[in-house]
N, C-alpha and C positions, 0 to 999 in steps of 0.2 A: 504493500500500500504506500509506504514511504517512497519507494522508487518511482511508483506511478505518479505521485504528487510532485516529485522532483522533476520528472520529465515534463509534466504539464506546465510547471512554472518556467522551465527552460524554453518550452515551445512558445509560451506567451511572451517571454522576454525577447526571443529572437524575432517574433512577428512584429512586436512594437519597434524594435531596432530597425528592421528592414523598412517598416512603414515610414519611419522618421526620415531616412535618407531618400525615400521615394517621393517625399514632398518637395524635393529640390531639383530644379531643372538646370540651374546655372552653378558653375564652380569657378572661382577666381584663383589663379595660381600666382603666388608672389614671384616677381622677376628675380628675387634673390632670397635664398633660404638662409636662415640665421647662421648655420655652421659653415657656410661657404664665404669666400672673400670677395667674389666678383658676381656681378649680375649674370644670370643664366650660365653660370660656370658649368662646364662639361655638358652644356645644353640640357641640364637636368630640369629646369623649369619648362622649357619648350617640350621636352619629351614627356613630362608629366601631363601637360596640357593635351598633347596628342593621344596619350594613353587613355585619359578620361573621355575624350571624344570617341575613342574606339568602343568604350563601354556604355555609350549612350548619353553622356552628359554634354551640355553645351558649355564648353570651358573657354576661359580667356586668360591670357597673361595680364598681370596688373597694369602693364604698360600698353595694352591693346586699346583700341578705340571702343570702349564698352558703352552700350546704349545707356543714356541718362536714366531711364526709368529703372534700370537694374542697379547701377552704382549709387543712386540716390536712396535706394531702399536696402539698407545693409542686411536686413533679415530676409531678403528675397533670394539670397545666394549663399552657398557654402564656400568656405575657403579651404584650400588644400595646403597641408603642411607636410614636410618630410622630417622624420626624426631618425637620428642615427645612434648606433651603439657599436662603434668600431673598436677594434683592437689592433695589435701589431700585424696580425695575419689575415684578418677578415674585415671586409667592408660590409656593414650590416645596416640596412635602412628599412623604414616602413612608411606608408602613406596614411595620413590622418585627415579626415574631412570634418570640419567643425562649423557650427552655426554662428550667428552674430553674438551669442553669449558665451562663446568658446566651449559649448557643449560638444562632445564628440558624437558625431552622427554615424561614422563608420571608420574603422581602422583595419589595415591589412595585417597579415602576418609579416614578420621580418623577412626580407629578401637578402641573400648573402652572395658574396663573391670573394674568391681568393686571388683574383687577378691583381698584379702589383701596380698596373697603370691606373691612375685614379679615374680618368674619363671612362675607360672601359668598365672598371669595377663598379662605379656608381650606377651606370646605366644597365649593367647586367643585374645588379641587385634590385634596381627599379623594376625591371621586367619580371623578376621572380616574385617580388612583392605584389605586383599587379595581378598575379594569378588568383589572389583572393577575391577579385571582382568577378571571376567566373562563377563562384559559389553564391555571390550576392544576388544575381538575377535582377539587377536594377532595372526599373521601369518607372518613368515619371508618371505620377498618378493624376496629374492635372490640378493638383491642389493650388488654390489661388493665394500663394504665399505673399506675392507682391501686393495684392489688394489688401490683405490683412495687415501688412506692414504699413501701408499708407493710412489705414484706418486707425492705427495706434501709433502716432508719431513719436511718442516717448520711447517706445521699443525700437522703432526703426532708426531714428536719428541719433539716439544716444543709449545704446544697449548697456553701457556701464553705469551711467548715472541717471537719476530721475530728476535732476535739477531742471528748472525752467531754462530753455536755451539761451535767453539773454537777460541781463540784469542792468540796473541803472546805478551808477555811483552815487553815494549819498552826498559827496562833497561837490561834485561838479555837474552832476546830471548827465554825464556822458554815457552813451550807450555802449555796452560791451557785447561782444559776439563770442559764441563758443565754437572752438575747433574740435571736431569729432573725428576719431580715427577712421580711415578707410584702408583698403588693401595696400595703397601705395602713397599714403600721406594723410591729409585731413580734408574734411568739408567744413566750411564755415557757415553757420546757420544763424538766423535771427529768431525772434520769438513767435513766429507763426506755427511751426518752424519752417523756414524756407531757406534753401541753399543759395547763398549769395556769392560764394567764392569757393574755389578749389585750390588746395595746396598740395604740391608734389614733393616728396623727399629728394634731397640731394646728398652728396657725400659729405657736406659740411653741416655741422650742428647749427641750428638757428638760422638756416638759409633754406628757403623753399622756392620752387617755381610756382608762381601764382597766376591764376586765371580768374578774371572777373569781367563778365560780359564779353565784350570784344577786345578787352585789354589783357595783354600778356606781359609778365615781368617777373620780378623777384620779390619775395617777402622776407625781410631781414629785421633783426633786432638791433636798434641803435639807442644806446643809453637808456635801456629798459623800456623802450617804446618800439612796438612793431610798426614797420613802414612798408607799404606796397609801392615799389618803384617800377615805372614803366615809361615808355615813350609815346607821346601823343603828338602826331604831326611833327616829328623830329625834335620835340622838346621833352626833356626829362621831367617827369612828374613824381613827386614824393608824397604819397597819401598816407597819413597816420591811420592805423586801424587798431582798435582796442580788442585784443584777443585774449581769451581764456582757454588754456589747454587743459 
């Protein structure tokens, strides 16, 4: 009887797990994984994207031209991570898919390689890890995740914090905006919440590529003040912006 109950619990758990990942049609793959030194090193990001497409996901690199309705709704897509557990003799990695709250939706078994060349080893281990997707039998169930995310802006726009997206300074009455994490930087929102600006990470701390409407430039910190600098008809414009990270 105990064995039967255990099997029943296991079956329910596996069903719920599979159902969870089947809610997601889109997966974003970071252009750089934390344990690597360079963007798309060993083509590991690109090959992860291609592998996910093979198994039915609509996947993007974080640097791709991702449709606005997807990137603006953080809970409408999953994010792919690669975790490693290497030693002197074996390259060992697994693929982990997480939602906007960092909940694990699915993770593969570790794939391994004993090849000494890193590029070959990482991609061989990636292919082995991807075999776990064969057992997943993923099929998008048509769940309206993006619609749900839009209906609940606190969850979509700021999955970590429930703070109101913008506040007013008691001293000066100046309006502050919140920078919320995305796959490759931040989105800046007002109190609607509405995305007014996008920030993209660079190799330098406190320096971001900024996009605001038709203006493209850099967002940098100068003397504790964030400034958006861009050119307008050949003239350099420095626009202060009150950001809260």
